[in-house]
VMD Tcl script that draws the C-alpha trace (Angstrom):
set ca {
  {-57.47 16.71 21.55}
  {-55.35 16.38 24.67}
  {-53.84 19.51 26.23}
  {-51.45 19.26 29.14}
  {-48.38 20.61 30.84}
  {-45.39 18.33 30.28}
  {-42.92 18.20 33.19}
  {-39.95 15.91 32.61}
  {-36.29 15.19 33.18}
  {-34.18 13.11 30.80}
  {-31.04 11.13 31.64}
  {-28.49 9.29 29.50}
  {-28.13 5.87 31.13}
  {-25.01 3.84 31.75}
  {-25.23 0.20 30.55}
  {-25.44 -1.23 34.09}
  {-28.33 1.10 35.00}
  {-30.77 -0.37 32.46}
  {-31.20 -3.78 34.17}
  {-31.21 -2.06 37.58}
  {-34.06 0.19 36.45}
  {-36.06 -2.72 35.05}
  {-35.66 -4.56 38.35}
  {-36.75 -1.72 40.64}
  {-39.58 -0.44 38.42}
  {-41.22 -3.86 38.14}
  {-43.78 -4.80 35.51}
  {-43.90 -2.53 32.48}
  {-47.18 -0.88 31.48}
  {-46.30 -1.02 27.79}
  {-43.49 -1.62 25.32}
  {-43.82 0.18 22.00}
  {-41.87 1.13 18.92}
  {-42.26 4.84 18.14}
  {-41.24 6.61 14.94}
  {-41.17 10.38 15.39}
  {-40.86 12.81 12.47}
  {-39.98 16.37 13.51}
  {-40.71 19.55 11.57}
  {-39.19 23.03 11.94}
  {-41.34 25.50 13.89}
  {-39.73 28.53 15.59}
  {-39.51 28.15 19.41}
  {-41.72 25.05 19.36}
  {-41.71 21.36 18.54}
  {-44.01 19.86 15.90}
  {-43.96 16.07 15.77}
  {-45.78 13.31 13.91}
  {-45.53 10.08 15.93}
  {-46.44 6.62 14.72}
  {-46.95 4.10 17.49}
  {-48.27 0.81 16.19}
  {-51.37 1.60 14.14}
  {-51.91 4.98 15.82}
  {-50.55 8.32 14.62}
  {-50.40 11.50 16.72}
  {-49.63 15.12 15.89}
  {-48.04 16.92 18.84}
  {-47.14 20.56 19.26}
  {-44.96 21.51 22.23}
  {-44.51 25.10 23.37}
  {-41.44 26.91 24.64}
  {-39.48 25.11 27.35}
  {-38.83 26.40 30.84}
  {-35.78 24.76 32.44}
  {-35.29 24.45 36.21}
  {-31.81 24.49 37.82}
  {-32.20 20.72 38.37}
  {-32.62 20.08 34.63}
  {-36.40 19.60 34.74}
  {-38.20 20.83 31.61}
  {-41.74 22.21 31.67}
  {-43.80 23.11 28.62}
  {-47.34 23.17 27.29}
  {-48.27 20.37 24.92}
  {-51.22 19.65 22.59}
  {-51.76 16.28 20.98}
  {-54.30 14.93 18.48}
  {-54.76 11.46 17.08}
  {-54.86 11.45 13.27}
  {-56.00 9.03 10.61}
  {-53.27 7.59 8.40}
  {-54.61 9.60 5.47}
  {-54.55 12.88 7.39}
  {-51.03 12.19 8.69}
  {-49.75 11.43 5.17}
  {-51.33 14.63 3.85}
  {-49.84 16.70 6.69}
  {-46.37 15.23 6.09}
  {-46.65 16.46 2.48}
  {-48.17 19.87 3.25}
  {-45.98 20.96 6.18}
  {-42.81 21.47 4.06}
  {-44.84 23.52 1.55}
  {-45.80 25.81 4.44}
  {-42.15 26.33 5.40}
  {-41.99 23.65 8.10}
  {-39.10 21.56 6.76}
  {-38.53 18.08 8.14}
  {-35.82 18.24 10.84}
  {-35.33 14.54 11.27}
  {-36.70 11.18 12.30}
  {-36.17 9.36 15.58}
  {-36.94 5.66 16.01}
  {-37.11 4.46 19.57}
  {-38.16 1.47 21.57}
  {-40.00 2.77 24.64}
  {-40.80 0.76 27.75}
  {-43.14 2.59 30.12}
  {-43.45 2.08 33.87}
  {-45.48 3.88 36.54}
  {-44.67 4.50 40.18}
  {-47.34 6.56 41.92}
  {-48.19 9.53 39.69}
  {-44.87 9.46 37.82}
  {-44.17 7.80 34.47}
  {-40.74 6.33 33.80}
  {-39.99 5.88 30.10}
  {-36.97 3.75 29.29}
  {-36.01 4.67 25.72}
  {-33.54 2.95 23.43}
  {-32.69 5.25 20.54}
  {-31.15 3.62 17.49}
  {-27.48 4.60 17.13}
  {-27.57 6.85 20.22}
  {-28.14 4.76 23.35}
  {-30.40 4.29 26.37}
  {-32.23 7.10 28.13}
  {-34.72 7.54 30.95}
  {-37.46 10.15 30.85}
  {-39.15 10.87 34.17}
  {-42.54 12.52 33.61}
  {-45.07 13.92 36.04}
  {-47.76 16.56 36.25}
  {-45.84 18.62 38.80}
  {-42.17 19.45 39.27}
  {-42.27 18.24 42.90}
  {-43.20 14.69 41.81}
  {-40.38 14.59 39.29}
  {-37.85 15.88 41.85}
  {-38.91 13.17 44.32}
  {-38.52 10.47 41.65}
  {-35.05 11.79 40.77}
  {-34.00 11.72 44.45}
  {-35.23 8.13 44.73}
  {-33.27 7.06 41.63}
  {-30.12 8.86 42.78}
  {-30.08 6.44 45.72}
  {-31.48 3.35 43.99}
  {-29.32 3.23 40.83}
  {-26.73 5.94 41.42}
  {-28.31 8.33 38.91}
  {-26.04 11.38 38.62}
  {-26.48 15.02 37.70}
  {-23.86 14.69 34.95}
  {-26.18 12.21 33.20}
  {-28.87 14.87 32.58}
  {-29.53 15.17 28.85}
  {-30.93 18.53 27.74}
  {-30.72 17.89 23.98}
  {-33.73 16.53 22.12}
  {-33.60 13.04 20.67}
  {-33.83 14.61 17.19}
  {-30.70 16.67 17.87}
  {-28.80 13.68 19.29}
  {-29.67 11.56 16.25}
  {-28.68 14.32 13.79}
  {-25.32 14.73 15.56}
  {-24.62 10.99 15.08}
  {-25.11 11.18 11.30}
}
mol new
graphics top color blue
foreach p $ca { graphics top sphere $p radius 0.5 }
foreach p [lrange $ca 0 end-1] q [lrange $ca 1 end] { graphics top cylinder $p $q radius 0.2 }
display resetview
């Protein structure tokens, strides 16, 4: 089991910013297709993620939001077998955790120093950038760098979850 503090900022990208990002971030660490199924849990996030042959169960705690739009929250993640994941997907609704929605995204991951940059294309919604670090200071520095490098703007901050954005499109 992996336990960590998640510190991230998310931005909705303009079409011209995607190639600019790819150019300045260099070689990608990975490119994956992720299918996330979300379940209702009060004040938290419960997600089953399939990424290739691997499946993860993630629980995220309550979010703290900084004035700059940086989210911080505790996160626990476990890798599951396919059988366990299928059983959980059946059992969770019986326990009152109804399925909230599914998000399919193509994620390209880059690293610069200690910060991860995740370029996400969400079906039917658009392109986003998640900037993730272990500390708020690292994320703020990455944001400042991108404000200059690709004209990233405060009005591009996206506070809604991908699940909410997808449900609003349907």
